[in-house]
C-alpha positions in Angstrom: -52.3 -12.4 -15.2 -49.0 -13.8 -14.0 -47.9 -17.4 -14.9 -47.2 -18.2 -11.2 -50.9 -18.5 -10.3 -50.9 -22.2 -10.5 -54.0 -24.3 -11.4 -54.4 -28.1 -11.2 -56.8 -29.7 -13.7 -58.3 -32.8 -12.3 -60.7 -35.3 -13.7 -64.3 -35.5 -12.5 -66.0 -38.6 -14.0 -69.3 -38.9 -12.0 -72.1 -36.6 -11.1 -71.9 -37.4 -7.4 -68.4 -35.9 -7.0 -69.3 -32.9 -9.0 -72.3 -32.2 -6.8 -70.2 -32.6 -3.6 -67.7 -29.9 -5.3 -70.3 -27.6 -6.2 -72.7 -27.8 -3.0 -70.1 -29.0 -0.3 -67.0 -27.3 -1.6 -64.5 -30.0 -1.6 -62.9 -32.4 -3.7 -60.6 -35.6 -2.9 -57.5 -36.9 -4.4 -56.1 -40.3 -3.4 -52.6 -39.8 -1.7 -51.0 -42.5 -3.6 -51.9 -41.4 -7.0 -51.7 -37.5 -6.4 -49.0 -35.8 -8.6 -45.8 -34.6 -7.2 -46.7 -31.0 -7.8 -50.3 -31.2 -7.1 -50.6 -28.0 -4.7 -52.1 -25.1 -6.5 -53.9 -21.9 -6.0 -57.0 -23.0 -8.1 -58.3 -26.4 -9.6 -60.3 -27.1 -12.5 -62.4 -30.1 -13.6 -62.2 -32.0 -16.8 -65.6 -33.6 -17.2 -66.1 -36.9 -18.7 -68.8 -38.5 -21.0 -71.3 -38.8 -18.0 -71.8 -34.9 -18.3 -73.4 -35.2 -21.7 -73.5 -31.7 -22.9 -70.5 -30.6 -20.9 -68.5 -33.8 -21.7 -64.8 -33.9 -22.7 -64.2 -30.4 -21.6 -63.0 -28.3 -18.6 -66.0 -25.8 -17.7 -65.3 -24.8 -14.3 -62.8 -24.0 -11.9 -62.6 -23.0 -8.1 -60.1 -21.4 -5.5 -58.3 -23.8 -3.3 -59.0 -22.7 0.3 -56.8 -25.4 1.9 -56.4 -29.2 2.3 -56.1 -32.0 4.9 -55.4 -35.6 4.8 -58.1 -38.0 5.8 -59.1 -41.5 5.3 -61.8 -42.3 2.8 -64.2 -43.3 5.1 -64.0 -40.1 7.2 -64.7 -38.3 4.0 -67.5 -40.5 2.9 -68.8 -42.4 6.0 -71.8 -43.8 4.1 -69.2 -45.8 2.2 -67.5 -47.4 4.9 -67.4 -50.6 3.4 -65.7 -49.4 0.3 -62.6 -51.2 -0.8 -60.5 -48.3 -0.4 -62.0 -47.1 2.9 -58.9 -47.0 5.0 -56.7 -45.3 2.3 -55.4 -41.9 2.6 -56.9 -39.0 0.6 -56.4 -35.1 0.4 -59.5 -33.4 1.1 -59.2 -30.2 -1.0 -61.3 -27.2 0.3 -62.8 -25.3 -2.5 -64.4 -21.8 -3.0 -67.4 -21.4 -5.2 -67.2 -23.2 -8.7 -66.9 -20.7 -11.4 -67.6 -21.2 -15.1 -64.7 -20.5 -17.5 -65.0 -17.7 -20.3 -65.2 -20.5 -22.8 -65.0 -24.3 -22.3 -61.5 -25.9 -22.8 -62.4 -28.9 -25.0 -60.6 -32.1 -25.8 -60.7 -32.3 -29.5 -59.8 -36.1 -29.5 -60.5 -38.7 -26.7 -57.3 -39.2 -24.4 -56.5 -40.4 -21.0 -56.2 -37.4 -18.9 -55.1 -37.6 -15.1 -53.8 -34.4 -13.8 -52.5 -31.2 -15.7 -50.3 -28.4 -14.0 -51.1 -25.1 -15.7 -51.6 -21.4 -15.1 -54.7 -19.3 -14.5 -53.9 -17.3 -17.4 -53.5 -20.2 -19.7 -56.8 -21.8 -18.4 -58.7 -18.6 -19.4 -57.0 -18.2 -22.7 -57.0 -21.9 -23.8 -59.2 -23.1 -26.7 -58.4 -26.8 -26.0 -56.6 -29.2 -23.6 -53.2 -29.0 -25.5 -52.8 -25.4 -24.9 -52.7 -25.8 -21.1 -49.3 -27.8 -21.0 -46.4 -25.8 -19.5 -43.5 -27.7 -21.0 -40.1 -26.6 -22.5 -39.6 -23.6 -24.7 -38.7 -26.1 -27.4 -42.1 -27.8 -27.1 -43.7 -24.4 -26.8 -42.2 -23.1 -30.2 -43.1 -26.4 -32.0 -46.5 -26.5 -30.7 -47.2 -23.0 -31.9 -46.0 -23.9 -35.5 -47.8 -27.2 -35.5 -51.1 -25.4 -34.7 -50.2 -22.8 -37.4 -49.7 -25.4 -40.0 -52.7 -27.2 -38.8 -51.0 -30.3 -38.0 -53.1 -31.8 -35.2 -51.3 -33.2 -32.4 -51.7 -34.2 -28.8 -49.2 -33.0 -26.3 -48.0 -35.0 -23.4 -49.9 -38.2 -24.7 -49.9 -41.2 -22.0 -49.2 -44.5 -23.6 -48.4 -47.9 -21.9 -49.4 -50.1 -19.2 -49.0 -50.1 -15.4 -45.3 -51.1 -15.4 -44.2 -49.2 -18.6 -45.7 -45.7 -19.2 -44.3 -42.9 -21.5 -45.4 -39.4 -22.0 -44.9 -38.5 -25.5 -44.2 -34.8 -26.3 -46.5 -34.7 -29.4 -48.5 -37.7 -30.8 -49.8 -37.4 -34.3 -52.5 -39.8 -35.5 -52.4 -40.8 -39.2 -54.4 -43.1 -41.6 -51.8 -45.7 -41.6 -49.7 -45.2 -38.4 -48.8 -43.2 -35.4 -46.0 -40.6 -35.0 -44.3 -39.6 -31.8 -42.4 -36.2 -32.1 -39.8 -35.6 -29.2 -38.1 -32.3 -28.5 -34.5 -32.9 -26.7 -32.4 -30.3 -25.2 -28.7 -30.1 -25.4 -28.5 -31.4 -21.7 -30.5 -34.4 -22.6 -28.1 -35.5 -25.3 -25.0 -35.2 -22.9 -26.4 -37.6 -20.4 -25.4 -41.2 -21.4 -28.1 -42.7 -19.1 -30.8 -40.6 -20.7 -29.7 -41.8 -24.2 -29.9 -45.3 -22.9 -33.3 -44.8 -21.7 -34.3 -43.2 -24.9 -33.1 -46.3 -26.8 -35.5 -48.4 -24.6 -38.4 -46.2 -25.1 -37.7 -46.1 -28.9 -37.8 -49.8 -29.1 -41.1 -49.9 -27.0 -42.6 -47.4 -29.3 -41.5 -49.1 -32.3 -42.7 -52.4 -31.3 -46.0 -50.8 -30.6 -46.4 -49.5 -34.1 -45.0 -45.8 -33.6 -42.8 -43.8 -36.0 -40.2 -41.7 -33.6 -39.0 -38.3 -34.7 -36.4 -36.7 -32.6 -35.5 -33.0 -32.8 -32.8 -31.2 -30.8 -32.5 -27.6 -29.6 -30.5 -26.5 -32.6 -32.7 -28.0 -35.0 -36.0 -26.4 -33.5 -34.2 -23.0 -32.8 -32.3 -22.7 -36.1 -33.9 -25.1 -38.6 -37.6 -25.1 -37.4 -39.2 -25.1 -40.9 -37.0 -28.2 -41.9 -38.2 -30.0 -38.9 -41.9 -29.2 -39.9 -40.9 -30.4 -43.3 -39.9 -33.7 -41.9 -43.1 -34.0 -39.8 -45.3 -33.2 -42.8 -43.4 -35.6 -44.9 -43.9 -38.5 -42.4 -47.6 -37.7 -42.0 -47.9 -37.9 -45.8 -46.2 -41.1 -46.0 -48.7 -42.5 -43.5 -51.6 -41.4 -45.3 -52.2 -38.0 -43.6 -53.8 -37.5 -40.5 -57.0 -39.1 -39.4 -60.2 -37.0 -38.9 -61.3 -36.4 -35.3 -64.3 -38.9 -35.4 -61.9 -41.9 -36.5 -59.2 -40.8 -34.0 -61.5 -40.7 -31.0 -62.8 -44.3 -32.0 -59.3 -45.7 -32.5 -58.3 -43.9 -29.0 -61.2 -45.4 -27.1 -60.5 -48.9 -28.5 -56.9 -48.2 -27.5 -57.8 -47.3 -23.8 -60.1 -50.4 -23.5 -57.2 -52.6 -24.4 -54.7 -50.8 -22.1 -57.4 -51.1 -19.3 -57.6 -54.9 -19.6 -53.8 -55.0 -19.0 -54.1 -53.1 -15.7 
């Protein structure tokens, strides 16, 4: 199955919207918060806590048949007094919702907005982190982290409304947090990007993160040394947290961040 069959993973966090997707065959995305590359061949839904037995997982997907831009009040006329009634939304027209061969689970609680992936990855994935289509360096490191059973979250979002960063890999330890970044040669040759990295590092360090950066030469030629540095840092921070404690920690962190929005 070719990688160019595009899938957009979107969050669905209430039963009403899921019923609309299943029975009326459409889903809405606010224009102002839609990802830049949202147009895809299929859409898949990450279901949140309200779905109980199907929570924290992607269980269903559907073909995208088309879309149009409408006001929210046109989509939901029974909610014409809603604060966002006059805002623009994409109405995405769907085919039948189909179950995946196996649920794609989130092993740890995390904030998920939209994920761009492929249909082949979606059908093969065991967990959310398998879906990301990032650089070859990240793919290589992710494969090795899984092989070594070092639990990490890919493209992990931190920050508030004005300052937000996506971490290549976030590793949660008993005594701290690690951000692992993969930087290609082009990145290192750009002075403005180096300046942004310094700003980012300062923000992360001030927020209690340990930052590890590896270039393309290190990952391609000295991958085991990179893994050794990561494992040593994990050990220095007391080892990785178990899934239950990570979920509780991330839920508390999300509450704190939401209070800042």
